[in-house]
C-alpha positions in Angstrom: 296.4 62.4 10.1 294.5 59.3 9.1 291.3 61.3 8.6 293.1 63.8 6.3 294.5 61.0 4.2 291.1 59.4 3.9 289.5 62.7 3.0 292.1 63.4 0.3 291.7 59.9 -1.1 287.9 60.3 -1.3 288.2 63.7 -3.0 290.7 62.3 -5.6 288.3 59.4 -6.3 285.5 61.9 -6.7 287.6 64.0 -9.0 288.5 61.0 -11.2 284.8 60.2 -11.3 283.9 63.7 -12.4 286.6 63.6 -15.1 285.2 60.2 -16.2 281.7 61.6 -16.4 282.9 64.5 -18.7 284.8 62.0 -20.9 281.8 59.7 -21.3 279.4 62.6 -22.0 281.9 64.0 -24.5 282.1 60.6 -26.3 278.3 60.3 -26.5 278.0 63.9 -27.7 280.6 63.4 -30.4 279.2 60.0 -31.4 275.6 61.1 -31.9 276.1 63.4 -35.0 278.6 61.0 -36.6 276.2 58.1 -36.4 273.0 60.1 -37.1 274.5 62.2 -40.0 277.4 60.2 -41.5 277.1 62.2 -44.7 278.5 65.2 -42.8 281.5 63.3 -41.4 282.9 61.4 -44.3 286.0 59.4 -43.2 285.2 60.1 -39.5 282.4 57.7 -38.7 282.4 54.6 -36.5 284.4 54.1 -33.4 287.6 55.2 -35.0 286.1 58.5 -36.1 284.7 59.2 -32.6 288.1 58.5 -30.9 289.8 60.7 -33.5 287.3 63.5 -32.6 288.0 62.9 -28.9 291.7 63.3 -29.5 291.2 66.5 -31.5 288.9 67.9 -28.8 290.9 67.1 -25.7 294.5 67.0 -27.0 294.3 70.0 -29.4 291.2 71.8 -28.1 289.8 71.6 -31.6 286.0 71.4 -31.7 285.6 72.4 -35.4 284.0 75.5 -36.8 280.6 77.0 -36.4 279.2 77.6 -39.9 275.9 79.0 -38.6 277.9 82.2 -38.0 279.4 84.5 -40.6 282.9 83.4 -41.7 282.6 80.0 -39.9 284.6 81.0 -36.8 286.3 78.3 -34.7 284.2 77.0 -31.9 287.2 77.4 -29.6 287.4 81.1 -30.3 283.7 81.6 -29.6 284.1 79.6 -26.3 287.0 81.8 -25.2 284.9 84.9 -25.6 282.0 83.6 -23.5 283.3 81.2 -20.8 284.0 84.0 -18.3 280.3 85.1 -18.4 279.2 81.4 -18.1 281.3 80.8 -15.0 280.3 84.2 -13.5 276.6 83.4 -14.0 277.1 80.0 -12.4 278.9 81.3 -9.3 276.2 84.0 -8.9 273.4 81.5 -9.2 274.9 79.1 -6.6 275.7 81.9 -4.2 272.4 83.7 -4.4 270.4 80.5 -4.6 272.0 78.5 -1.8 272.9 81.5 0.4 269.6 83.3 0.0 267.5 80.1 0.2 269.2 78.9 3.3 269.0 82.3 5.1 265.3 82.6 4.1 264.7 79.1 5.4 266.2 79.9 8.8 264.1 83.1 8.9 260.9 81.3 8.2 261.6 78.4 10.6 262.3 81.0 13.4 258.9 82.6 12.7 256.7 79.7 12.0 253.1 80.5 11.5 253.5 84.3 11.0 252.0 86.0 7.9 255.4 87.0 6.6 256.8 83.5 6.9 253.7 82.0 5.2 253.9 84.5 2.4 257.6 83.8 1.8 257.0 80.0 1.8 254.1 80.4 -0.7 256.3 82.7 -2.9 259.0 80.0 -2.8 256.5 77.4 -4.0 255.6 79.7 -6.9 259.2 80.4 -7.8 260.0 76.6 -7.6 257.3 75.8 -10.2 257.7 78.8 -12.5 260.1 78.4 -15.5 263.1 80.7 -15.4 262.3 82.0 -18.9 258.8 83.0 -17.8 260.3 84.8 -14.7 262.9 86.5 -16.9 260.4 87.7 -19.5 258.0 88.9 -16.8 260.8 90.8 -15.1 261.7 92.5 -18.4 258.1 93.5 -19.0 257.9 95.0 -15.5 261.3 96.7 -15.2 263.0 97.1 -18.6 264.5 100.5 -19.0 262.8 101.0 -22.4 259.4 99.2 -22.5 259.0 98.1 -18.8 256.0 99.1 -16.7 258.4 100.5 -14.2 261.6 101.8 -15.8 264.7 100.6 -13.9 267.8 101.7 -15.8 271.4 100.8 -15.0 270.6 97.3 -13.7 268.1 96.5 -16.5 269.6 98.4 -19.4 268.0 98.5 -22.8 271.3 97.3 -24.4 273.4 95.6 -21.8 277.1 95.5 -22.5 279.4 92.9 -21.1 282.1 94.1 -18.8 285.2 92.2 -17.5 285.2 91.3 -13.8 288.9 92.2 -13.7 289.0 95.6 -15.3 285.4 96.8 -14.6 284.1 94.9 -11.6 281.2 97.1 -10.8 279.8 97.1 -14.4 280.3 93.4 -14.4 278.3 93.0 -11.2 275.4 95.2 -12.3 275.2 93.5 -15.7 274.9 90.0 -14.2 273.0 90.8 -11.0 269.5 90.4 -12.5 270.3 87.2 -14.6 271.9 85.6 -11.5 268.9 86.4 -9.3 266.5 85.0 -11.9 268.6 81.8 -12.4 268.9 81.4 -8.6 265.2 81.8 -7.9 264.2 78.1 -8.4 267.3 76.9 -6.5 266.7 79.3 -3.7 263.1 78.2 -3.5 264.1 74.5 -3.2 266.6 75.3 -0.5 264.1 77.3 1.5 261.5 74.6 1.4 264.0 71.9 2.3 265.5 74.0 5.2 262.2 74.8 6.7 261.1 71.2 6.6 264.3 69.9 8.2 264.4 72.6 10.9 260.8 72.0 11.9 261.7 68.4 12.4 264.9 69.3 14.4 262.9 71.5 16.7 261.4 68.4 18.2 264.8 66.8 18.9 266.2 66.5 22.5 269.2 68.9 22.1 267.0 71.7 20.8 264.4 71.1 23.5 267.2 71.3 26.1 268.4 74.6 24.7 264.8 76.0 24.8 264.4 74.7 28.4 267.6 76.6 29.4 266.1 79.8 28.2 267.9 80.2 24.9 265.7 82.5 22.6 263.8 80.7 19.9 265.4 82.4 17.0 268.9 81.7 18.4 268.0 78.1 19.0 266.9 77.7 15.4 270.0 79.4 14.0 272.7 77.8 16.2 271.3 74.5 17.3 269.0 73.4 14.5 270.5 75.2 11.5 273.7 73.2 11.1 271.6 70.0 10.5 270.2 71.5 7.3 273.6 72.4 5.7 274.4 68.9 4.5 270.9 68.6 3.0 271.3 71.9 1.2 274.6 70.8 -0.3 273.1 67.5 -1.4 270.2 69.3 -3.0 272.5 71.4 -5.1 274.5 68.4 -6.2 271.5 66.5 -7.4 270.0 69.7 -9.0 273.2 70.4 -11.1 271.6 69.5 -14.5 268.6 71.7 -13.7 270.9 74.6 -12.7 272.9 74.3 -15.9 269.7 74.2 -18.0 268.4 77.3 -16.3 271.7 79.1 -17.1 271.1 78.3 -20.8 267.6 79.7 -20.7 268.6 82.8 -18.7 271.4 83.7 -21.0 269.0 83.6 -23.9 266.4 85.8 -22.2 268.8 88.4 -20.9 271.3 88.3 -23.8 274.2 87.4 -21.5 277.2 87.0 -23.8 278.3 83.6 -22.6 279.0 80.5 -24.6 275.6 79.0 -23.8 273.8 81.8 -25.5 274.7 80.2 -28.9 272.4 77.2 -28.1 269.4 78.8 -29.8 271.1 79.5 -33.1 273.1 76.3 -33.1 269.9 74.2 -32.8 268.8 75.5 -36.1 267.0 78.8 -35.3 267.7 82.3 -36.5 267.5 85.5 -34.6 264.4 86.6 -36.5 262.4 83.7 -35.0 260.7 83.1 -38.4 263.2 81.0 -40.5 265.0 77.8 -39.6 268.7 77.3 -40.4 270.7 74.1 -40.5 271.6 72.6 -37.2 275.2 73.4 -36.2 276.4 70.0 -34.9 279.9 71.2 -34.0 278.6 74.0 -31.8 275.9 71.8 -30.2 278.5 69.2 -29.3 280.8 71.8 -27.8 277.9 73.3 -25.8 277.0 69.8 -24.5 280.6 69.1 -23.4 280.8 72.5 -21.7 277.5 71.8 -19.9 278.8 68.4 -18.7 281.9 70.2 -17.3 279.6 72.4 -15.3 277.5 69.5 -14.0 280.6 67.6 -13.0 282.2 70.7 -11.3 279.0 71.4 -9.3 278.8 67.8 -8.1 282.5 67.7 -7.2 282.4 71.0 -5.2 279.2 69.9 -3.4 280.9 66.6 -2.5 283.8 68.5 -1.1 281.4 70.7 0.9 279.6 67.6 2.3 283.0 66.2 3.4 283.7 69.4 5.3 280.3 69.8 6.8 279.9 66.1 7.9 283.1 64.1 8.1 281.1 60.9 8.7 280.1 60.9 5.0 283.6 59.8 3.9 284.4 57.8 7.0 283.4 54.5 5.4 
């Protein structure tokens, strides 16, 4: 009973910390344009202006209007049309990245020195270093249904259409499958390299040597006896990589035209779709995108903290 209370207390403290991080990031995001461009916020500058903007944002969910778009729609309405795609892409990235990287790391550690294991590890090194937008554009050039070297329709459509995960789950899956895999590639590569390094170290430990001496097959030993020691490290890696994961989501949405809220980053930063002319920076939209990104970073960190508590109760025992 005492352990459950301690765990609940720790999680509540981490939740409060995550909320505090979002509030601080929101305050900074709202303050920067008001202090850098006071001419755009007459009567709403200084500390009082920032606190007033914080109240509008979090009490009334009012983030202003986005005048880089026709009709100056409300930022709140644009967010409501894209947040499901953002969350779906984030879940897919974490699942494919962590799950695939961990499984591939176990596979390589159980076959150390083989050609296939070396090939997979070197491929992971390449994916870890390659920017996701380069991977995305390269994938489109290879497999796009219209101009690709190898035409792959259905999963790489010429004009992808967003589908709801509730009413059209299969169309939703096939539309987001490739973007999720591309966004998950660097995360999966990091997990693979970390798992392989940790498992090779664990293979020299006493309990693993004892299992091998008892005749347990090498692959089973790696999976059952050494594998659990890499789980906490993988969860910690995802937590510290949260900003990189969110940045990759923004880039992948732009490359694959995923209709999430992050896709508006390019246009809000003063670019037009023609790539030739510059427009004014849409500060209201950039602030909302920054706050939404901070929510994602805080959520990933909190979830990974919870996973660490479940995987290794000693972490919260202090």
